[in-house]
C-alpha positions as CSV (number, residue, x, y, z in Angstrom):
1,M,-0.1,-0.2,0.2
2,M,2.6,2.5,0.6
3,L,4.5,1.2,-2.5
4,G,1.8,1.7,-4.1
5,G,1.2,5.4,-2.6
6,S,4.7,6.5,-3.7
7,V,4.6,5.6,-6.8
8,W,1.0,7.4,-7.1
9,L,3.4,10.3,-5.9
10,K,5.6,9.7,-7.5
11,S,3.8,9.6,-11.0
12,D,1.7,12.8,-10.1
13,W,5.7,14.7,-9.4
14,A,7.0,14.1,-13.0
15,L,3.1,14.9,-13.6
16,G,3.3,18.1,-11.9
17,R,7.0,18.7,-13.3
18,R,6.3,18.3,-17.2
19,Y,2.9,20.8,-16.7
20,Q,5.1,23.1,-15.1
21,K,8.0,23.1,-17.8
22,G,5.3,22.7,-19.9
23,H,3.7,26.4,-18.8
24,T,6.6,28.0,-18.4
25,V,7.9,27.3,-22.2
26,L,4.6,29.2,-23.1
27,W,4.5,32.0,-21.4
28,S,8.2,32.6,-22.6
29,L,7.9,31.9,-26.0
30,A,4.9,34.4,-25.6
31,A,7.2,37.1,-24.4
32,V,9.6,36.3,-27.2
33,L,6.6,36.5,-29.7
34,S,5.7,40.1,-27.9
35,I,9.3,41.7,-27.6
36,L,10.0,40.7,-31.8
37,I,6.1,42.4,-32.1
38,S,7.4,45.1,-30.2
39,I,10.4,45.8,-32.5
40,A,8.7,45.6,-35.7
41,A,6.3,48.4,-33.7
42,F,8.8,50.8,-33.9
43,F,9.6,51.0,-37.6
44,T,6.0,52.1,-38.4
45,E,4.0,55.4,-38.4
46,Y,2.8,55.0,-34.8
47,P,5.6,53.6,-33.0
48,Y,3.8,54.3,-29.9
49,L,1.6,51.4,-30.4
50,A,5.4,49.3,-29.4
51,V,4.2,49.0,-25.9
52,I,0.6,46.9,-26.6
53,P,1.8,43.0,-27.0
54,S,3.7,44.1,-23.4
55,A,0.8,45.2,-22.1
56,G,-1.3,42.8,-23.2
57,L,1.3,40.0,-21.9
58,V,0.3,41.6,-18.8
59,L,-3.3,42.2,-18.9
60,L,-3.4,38.0,-19.5
61,I,-1.4,36.9,-16.5
62,L,-3.1,39.6,-14.1
63,A,-6.4,37.8,-15.9
64,I,-5.4,34.9,-14.8
65,E,-3.8,35.9,-11.2
66,R,-5.8,38.5,-10.4
67,P,-8.8,38.2,-12.5
68,Q,-10.9,41.2,-9.6
69,V,-7.8,43.8,-11.0
70,I,-9.1,43.5,-14.8
71,L,-12.8,43.8,-13.5
72,Y,-12.2,46.9,-11.4
73,T,-10.2,48.4,-13.9
74,I,-13.6,48.2,-16.7
75,I,-15.3,50.1,-13.5
76,F,-13.2,52.2,-13.1
77,L,-13.1,53.4,-17.1
78,I,-16.6,53.9,-17.0
79,P,-16.8,57.7,-16.1
80,F,-13.5,58.1,-18.7
81,G,-16.0,57.6,-21.9
82,R,-14.0,59.9,-24.3
83,F,-10.8,58.2,-23.2
84,R,-11.2,54.4,-23.6
85,S,-10.0,54.0,-27.0
86,L,-6.5,53.1,-28.7
87,G,-6.1,55.5,-30.7
88,G,-4.6,56.2,-33.9
89,P,-5.1,53.4,-36.5
90,L,-7.0,51.6,-33.0
91,K,-8.9,54.5,-32.5
92,E,-12.0,52.3,-33.0
93,I,-10.8,49.8,-30.6
94,Q,-11.9,50.5,-27.0
95,I,-10.1,49.6,-24.2
96,H,-12.5,48.2,-21.6
97,W,-13.5,45.7,-24.5
98,I,-10.5,43.8,-24.5
99,L,-9.7,43.9,-20.6
100,A,-13.3,42.3,-20.9
101,A,-12.3,39.7,-23.5
102,A,-9.0,38.2,-21.0
103,L,-11.9,38.5,-18.3
104,L,-13.8,36.1,-20.9
105,A,-11.5,34.2,-21.9
106,V,-10.4,33.3,-18.4
107,L,-14.2,32.5,-17.3
108,M,-14.7,29.7,-19.9
109,I,-10.9,28.2,-18.1
110,R,-13.0,28.2,-15.0
111,L,-15.7,27.1,-16.2
112,I,-13.8,24.5,-17.5
113,V,-12.2,23.6,-14.8
114,D,-14.1,24.0,-11.6
115,R,-17.2,22.7,-12.5
116,N,-18.7,23.9,-8.8
117,F,-18.1,27.4,-10.3
118,I,-21.3,27.5,-12.6
119,R,-22.9,27.8,-9.5
120,R,-22.3,31.3,-9.5
121,F,-25.0,31.8,-11.8
122,Q,-28.2,30.2,-10.3
123,S,-29.7,33.8,-10.6
124,N,-32.8,35.1,-11.2
125,I,-31.3,37.9,-12.8
126,L,-30.1,36.4,-15.6
127,L,-33.6,35.0,-16.9
128,W,-34.9,37.8,-16.8
129,I,-32.6,39.0,-18.8
130,F,-32.3,36.2,-21.0
131,L,-36.2,36.5,-21.6
132,F,-35.5,40.1,-22.4
133,I,-32.9,38.5,-25.2
134,V,-35.1,36.6,-26.3
135,I,-38.5,38.9,-26.8
136,S,-35.8,41.5,-28.5
137,L,-35.4,39.4,-31.3
138,L,-39.1,38.3,-31.7
139,S,-39.6,42.2,-31.8
140,S,-36.6,42.2,-34.7
141,V,-38.3,39.4,-36.6
142,F,-41.6,42.4,-37.7
143,T,-39.4,46.0,-37.4
144,K,-38.6,48.2,-40.6
145,F,-35.3,49.1,-39.2
146,P,-33.1,45.8,-38.9
147,N,-30.3,47.2,-38.9
148,T,-30.9,49.7,-36.0
149,S,-32.8,46.6,-34.1
150,I,-29.8,44.1,-34.7
151,E,-27.5,46.2,-33.2
152,Q,-29.2,46.9,-30.4
153,I,-29.3,43.1,-30.1
154,V,-25.6,42.6,-29.9
155,L,-25.1,46.0,-28.0
156,N,-28.0,44.1,-25.3
157,V,-25.9,40.3,-25.6
158,I,-23.0,42.8,-24.8
159,A,-24.0,44.0,-21.8
160,I,-25.5,40.6,-20.7
161,V,-21.6,39.1,-20.4
162,F,-20.3,42.1,-18.5
163,I,-23.3,41.2,-15.6
164,I,-22.1,38.0,-16.1
165,L,-18.9,38.8,-16.0
166,V,-19.4,41.3,-12.6
167,I,-21.0,37.8,-10.6
168,A,-18.5,35.1,-11.8
169,F,-15.4,37.8,-10.5
170,A,-16.5,40.4,-8.3
171,D,-15.9,39.2,-4.7
172,R,-16.9,40.0,-0.6
173,D,-13.7,42.7,-0.8
174,S,-15.2,43.8,-4.4
175,V,-18.8,44.9,-2.9
176,M,-17.9,45.2,0.9
177,S,-15.4,48.4,-0.2
178,H,-13.2,47.9,-3.3
179,I,-15.8,49.0,-5.9
180,P,-17.7,51.9,-4.5
181,L,-15.0,53.0,-3.3
182,L,-13.8,52.7,-7.1
183,I,-16.8,54.3,-8.2
184,A,-16.5,57.0,-5.7
185,I,-12.7,57.4,-6.5
186,S,-12.7,57.8,-10.2
187,V,-16.6,59.6,-10.8
188,S,-14.9,62.3,-8.3
189,I,-12.6,63.1,-11.1
190,G,-14.6,63.1,-14.0
191,A,-16.3,65.9,-11.8
192,F,-13.0,67.6,-11.2
193,L,-12.4,67.4,-14.7
194,A,-15.7,69.1,-15.7
195,V,-15.5,71.5,-13.1
196,I,-12.0,73.3,-13.8
197,G,-13.0,72.9,-17.6
198,N,-15.5,75.3,-16.7
199,A,-13.8,77.7,-14.6
200,F,-10.9,77.4,-16.8
201,E,-12.7,76.7,-20.0
202,I,-11.1,74.0,-21.2
203,S,-12.5,73.2,-24.8
204,M,-11.3,69.3,-24.1
205,F,-14.5,69.2,-20.6
206,V,-17.1,71.4,-22.2
207,Q,-19.6,72.1,-24.8
208,E,-20.4,75.6,-25.8
209,V,-24.6,75.6,-25.9
210,G,-25.2,79.2,-26.3
211,D,-23.8,82.9,-25.6
212,S,-24.6,82.1,-22.1
213,F,-23.2,79.0,-21.0
214,A,-21.4,76.1,-21.8
215,R,-21.6,72.5,-20.0
216,S,-19.0,70.7,-18.8
217,Y,-19.1,67.2,-19.8
218,G,-15.3,66.2,-18.1
219,A,-14.8,62.9,-19.3
220,T,-17.5,61.3,-20.2
221,T,-19.1,61.7,-23.5
222,D,-22.2,64.1,-23.1
223,A,-23.3,66.1,-19.9
224,N,-26.1,64.1,-18.6
225,S,-24.4,60.6,-18.8
226,L,-21.7,62.8,-16.2
227,A,-24.8,64.0,-14.5
228,L,-25.6,60.4,-13.9
229,S,-22.3,58.7,-13.0
230,I,-22.5,61.0,-10.1
231,I,-26.1,60.4,-9.1
232,V,-24.6,57.0,-8.5
233,A,-21.4,57.6,-6.8
234,L,-22.7,59.9,-4.1
235,P,-24.3,58.1,-2.0
236,F,-21.4,55.8,-1.9
237,V,-19.2,59.0,-1.0
238,I,-21.9,59.8,2.0
239,F,-20.8,56.5,3.4
240,L,-17.3,57.7,3.4
241,I,-17.7,60.7,5.1
242,I,-20.1,58.7,7.9
243,H,-18.1,55.7,7.8
244,G,-14.2,56.3,7.0
245,R,-11.7,54.8,9.3
246,S,-10.2,57.8,10.1
247,P,-10.5,61.6,10.3
248,W,-8.7,62.0,7.2
249,I,-10.4,59.7,5.0
250,R,-13.9,61.4,5.8
251,F,-12.0,64.7,5.0
252,I,-11.1,63.6,1.4
253,A,-14.8,62.4,1.2
254,I,-15.8,65.6,1.9
255,L,-14.3,67.0,-0.8
256,M,-15.0,64.4,-3.3
257,L,-19.0,65.3,-2.2
258,L,-18.0,69.0,-3.0
259,T,-16.5,68.2,-6.1
260,N,-19.6,66.2,-6.3
261,L,-22.0,68.6,-6.3
262,G,-20.2,71.2,-8.2
263,G,-20.1,68.5,-11.1
264,I,-23.4,68.7,-11.5
265,V,-24.2,72.3,-11.2
266,V,-21.4,72.6,-14.4
267,T,-23.5,70.3,-16.4
268,F,-26.4,72.3,-16.3
269,S,-28.7,69.8,-16.1
270,R,-32.0,70.5,-14.9
271,S,-33.1,67.1,-13.5
272,G,-29.6,66.0,-12.1
273,G,-30.2,69.0,-9.9
274,L,-33.6,67.9,-8.8
275,V,-32.6,64.6,-8.5
276,T,-29.1,65.3,-7.0
277,A,-31.3,67.4,-4.9
278,A,-34.1,65.1,-3.4
279,L,-31.1,61.8,-3.5
280,L,-28.9,64.1,-0.7
281,M,-32.5,64.7,1.6
282,S,-33.0,61.2,1.1
283,A,-29.2,60.7,2.6
284,L,-30.1,62.8,5.7
285,F,-33.5,61.4,6.2
286,L,-31.5,57.9,6.2
287,N,-29.2,59.4,8.9
288,R,-31.7,61.5,11.2
289,K,-31.1,58.9,14.4
290,R,-27.7,60.7,14.2
291,F,-28.2,63.9,14.6
292,K,-29.4,64.9,18.2
293,V,-30.8,68.1,19.8
294,R,-27.7,69.7,20.4
295,H,-25.9,68.9,16.8
296,T,-29.4,71.6,14.8
297,G,-26.8,74.5,16.1
298,I,-24.2,73.1,13.8
299,F,-26.5,71.5,10.9
300,F,-28.3,74.7,10.1
301,A,-25.0,76.5,10.3
302,G,-22.9,74.1,8.1
303,A,-26.6,74.5,5.6
304,C,-26.0,78.1,5.6
305,I,-22.4,78.1,4.9
306,V,-23.2,75.7,1.9
307,L,-26.2,78.0,0.7
308,L,-23.6,80.9,0.6
309,G,-21.1,79.5,-1.2
310,L,-23.8,78.2,-3.5
311,A,-24.3,81.8,-4.5
312,V,-21.0,82.7,-4.5
313,T,-19.6,80.3,-6.8
314,V,-22.4,78.6,-8.8
315,P,-22.9,81.2,-11.6
316,E,-25.7,83.1,-12.4
317,S,-26.3,81.3,-16.1
318,Y,-27.2,78.2,-13.9
319,W,-30.5,79.8,-11.7
320,E,-31.6,81.3,-15.2
321,R,-31.5,78.3,-16.5
322,Q,-32.9,76.2,-13.7
323,A,-36.0,79.1,-13.6
324,T,-37.0,78.0,-17.1
325,L,-37.9,74.4,-16.1
326,G,-41.6,75.5,-16.1
327,S,-41.5,77.4,-18.9
328,S,-41.4,75.9,-22.6
329,E,-42.0,78.3,-23.8
330,K,-38.3,80.4,-22.4
331,D,-36.6,76.8,-22.8
332,R,-36.8,74.8,-26.3
333,S,-35.6,71.8,-25.2
334,L,-38.8,71.3,-22.5
335,S,-41.6,71.5,-25.2
336,R,-38.9,69.1,-27.5
337,R,-39.0,66.4,-24.3
338,S,-42.8,66.5,-24.9
339,A,-42.2,65.9,-28.3
340,Y,-40.6,62.8,-27.5
341,V,-43.4,61.8,-25.3
342,I,-45.8,62.3,-28.3
343,V,-44.0,60.3,-30.6
344,A,-43.4,57.5,-28.5
345,Y,-47.1,57.5,-27.3
346,D,-48.2,57.3,-30.6
347,A,-45.1,54.2,-31.7
348,F,-46.9,52.6,-29.0
349,L,-50.6,52.4,-30.0
350,Q,-49.3,51.3,-33.5
351,R,-47.1,48.2,-32.4
352,P,-48.4,47.8,-28.4
353,I,-47.2,44.1,-27.5
354,L,-44.0,43.6,-29.5
355,G,-43.3,46.6,-30.2
356,H,-41.0,48.3,-33.0
357,G,-37.2,46.9,-32.1
358,P,-35.0,47.7,-29.6
359,G,-33.0,50.8,-30.3
360,T,-35.7,52.2,-32.8
361,Y,-37.1,54.7,-30.9
362,R,-34.5,57.1,-33.0
363,D,-35.8,55.8,-36.3
364,I,-39.1,56.9,-36.0
365,Y,-38.6,60.1,-33.7
366,A,-37.0,61.0,-37.5
367,Q,-39.3,59.8,-39.5
368,S,-42.3,62.7,-36.9
369,R,-43.1,65.8,-37.9
370,F,-40.7,67.2,-34.8
371,A,-37.9,65.6,-35.9
372,I,-37.1,68.8,-38.6
373,L,-38.9,71.5,-36.5
374,Y,-36.6,71.0,-33.4
375,Q,-33.7,70.2,-35.4
376,R,-30.2,72.4,-34.6
377,G,-28.0,72.5,-37.5
378,D,-27.0,69.9,-38.8
379,E,-27.1,67.1,-36.3
380,S,-28.9,64.1,-37.7
381,L,-32.4,64.2,-37.7
382,R,-31.9,60.6,-34.7
383,R,-33.1,61.6,-31.3
384,Y,-33.2,59.3,-28.0
385,A,-36.1,59.5,-26.2
386,H,-34.2,60.9,-22.7
387,N,-36.2,57.9,-21.1
388,T,-34.5,54.7,-20.8
389,Y,-38.0,53.5,-20.0
390,L,-40.2,55.4,-23.6
391,E,-37.1,53.5,-25.6
392,V,-38.5,50.0,-23.9
393,I,-41.9,50.8,-24.3
394,V,-41.1,51.6,-28.4
395,G,-38.6,48.9,-29.2
396,T,-40.1,45.9,-27.2
397,G,-43.7,47.2,-26.2
398,I,-45.7,45.9,-23.2
399,V,-44.2,42.3,-23.4
400,G,-40.7,43.5,-22.9
401,S,-41.3,46.5,-20.5
402,L,-42.6,44.0,-18.4
403,V,-40.0,42.2,-18.9
404,F,-37.5,44.8,-17.8
405,G,-39.7,45.7,-14.9
406,M,-38.8,42.2,-13.6
407,L,-35.8,42.8,-14.0
408,L,-35.2,45.6,-12.0
409,L,-37.5,44.6,-9.6
410,A,-35.4,41.4,-9.5
411,T,-31.9,43.7,-8.6
412,L,-33.9,45.8,-6.0
413,R,-35.4,42.6,-5.3
414,N,-31.8,41.6,-4.3
415,F,-30.3,43.8,-2.1
416,F,-33.0,43.8,0.2
417,R,-32.7,40.4,0.4
418,A,-29.3,40.9,1.0
419,R,-29.7,43.1,3.5
420,R,-32.1,41.4,5.3
421,Y,-29.5,38.3,6.0
422,F,-27.2,40.4,7.5
423,A,-29.7,42.0,9.5
424,A,-31.3,38.9,10.8
425,I,-27.3,37.8,11.8
426,K,-27.1,41.7,13.8
427,D,-24.3,42.8,11.2
428,S,-25.5,46.7,11.7
429,V,-22.8,47.9,9.0
430,H,-23.5,46.0,6.2
431,T,-26.9,46.2,6.7
432,E,-26.1,49.8,6.8
433,E,-24.4,49.8,3.7
434,L,-27.0,48.1,1.4
435,N,-28.8,51.7,1.9
436,Y,-26.4,53.5,0.1
437,Y,-27.0,50.5,-2.5
438,I,-30.4,50.9,-2.4
439,L,-30.3,54.6,-2.4
440,S,-27.7,54.9,-5.5
441,F,-29.8,52.0,-7.8
442,C,-33.1,53.7,-6.7
443,F,-31.8,57.3,-8.5
444,M,-30.2,55.9,-10.9
445,L,-33.7,54.3,-12.3
446,L,-35.4,57.7,-11.4
447,Y,-32.5,59.5,-14.3
448,L,-32.9,57.4,-15.8
449,M,-37.1,58.7,-16.5
450,M,-34.7,61.8,-18.0
451,Y,-31.9,59.6,-20.0
452,S,-32.0,57.2,-22.5
453,D,-29.5,54.4,-22.0
454,V,-31.3,50.8,-21.7
455,F,-28.2,48.9,-20.8
456,Q,-25.8,51.9,-18.7
457,K,-22.7,51.0,-17.7
458,F,-23.6,51.4,-13.6
459,L,-27.0,50.2,-14.3
460,L,-25.1,46.8,-15.1
461,V,-23.1,46.5,-12.4
462,A,-25.2,46.9,-10.1
463,I,-27.5,44.7,-11.8
464,G,-24.8,41.7,-11.1
465,W,-24.1,43.3,-7.2
466,S,-26.8,42.8,-6.4
467,Q,-26.6,38.9,-6.7
468,V,-23.0,39.2,-5.8
469,W,-24.4,40.9,-2.3
470,V,-27.0,37.8,-1.9
471,R,-24.4,35.3,-2.6
472,V,-21.8,36.5,0.7
473,A,-24.9,37.7,2.7
474,K,-26.0,34.1,2.4
475,D,-23.1,32.7,2.9
476,D,-22.3,34.9,6.4
477,K,-26.2,33.8,7.4
478,D,-25.1,30.0,7.0
479,H,-22.0,30.3,8.7
480,S,-23.3,32.1,12.0
481,R,-25.7,29.3,11.8
482,N,-23.1,26.7,12.0
């Protein structure tokens, strides 16, 4: 028996040695190949591309050894929409596509070598997503705009892949600290760039709207996208202010809060300003028990200082733009948004069950009587509805809207379910932390009533990490029982 055991150990040791040797040879060949390609790139008109092979090799190693780092990088890059391409002859290739492809390759390997890994995907979330894709496919069969529908379906499939990657590689530390911290930092950087761009009129970060003001969008693709990013990040910044481990962390978080509030102002997004105000009031209500009678004076003094600071620092053009919020006669954009709703309503009545095909609202609007009436300069007649839910109901009808709504409800239910698990084991810190996740998710959904993006990247992250929270909370609950 001992002899048999020793023979088995010797055989296993020899096999391991051969595997390790083969593994080393493969990495050595990959390193040599990357060096040769880098040298060749130096003799092209784009010598800076020489760094790509080496960067790709490092990326592959990272994806295998620390896939969470790759996932964190993708999430960190979300608020930097205008700076994610490789540039030069590869400007059509986005950095986060490459990162996601590396993670997807690692996921395929994990699923092959670890049969238990697939258990991570036991979720009602994925069921609703796949149903939405099926309905989108059915809707596209009868569409008048097949190219648009196919393009949107491809984007939806990519969205599913990203959600799967979040569920697969986000872990306990990811959802409890790393990802919300990364979002808070990256969005704050984008907001800082927007504020600086507005203050010093840096064209890279601002867009001229008229003679009276310019809208800042920082590193994002447009001002409304920056406003959405800030709304998503603010609850995590507030959580840092309250639960920061040191005074320095809380001080930095306060600076981040002020920076993000400044970012909202320079976007000149009226809906963003209103949603942010409602979010801050909700956060204040959430923390009402922390305020004692003796804090009342400090609170009102702080509020007065903030209001005075706003009065001094916020440009007059911002208040003028906010003042036009209730008058479509003074602001043409309000009457244009009313036209979006009229077009959506008429389109829905024409095909109420399965809709006109995913993503086709722009094409329908371009054929409406409002398209030329509200055209600005030489811009395209195709316009978004500025409302994600209108986009869904026009594209996939009642059936698709119900499934999309169930997906969002399932995500929200996951957050509440995880919070219930933590509350059951008296884990007050994570129970409270989930309140801020819920706050971020709900106000993101509210802002999507004024912003069109069916699978916005922060929405995808929220859908994915809601499932991770359930997994983590359930594990903690099971361990506490044992």
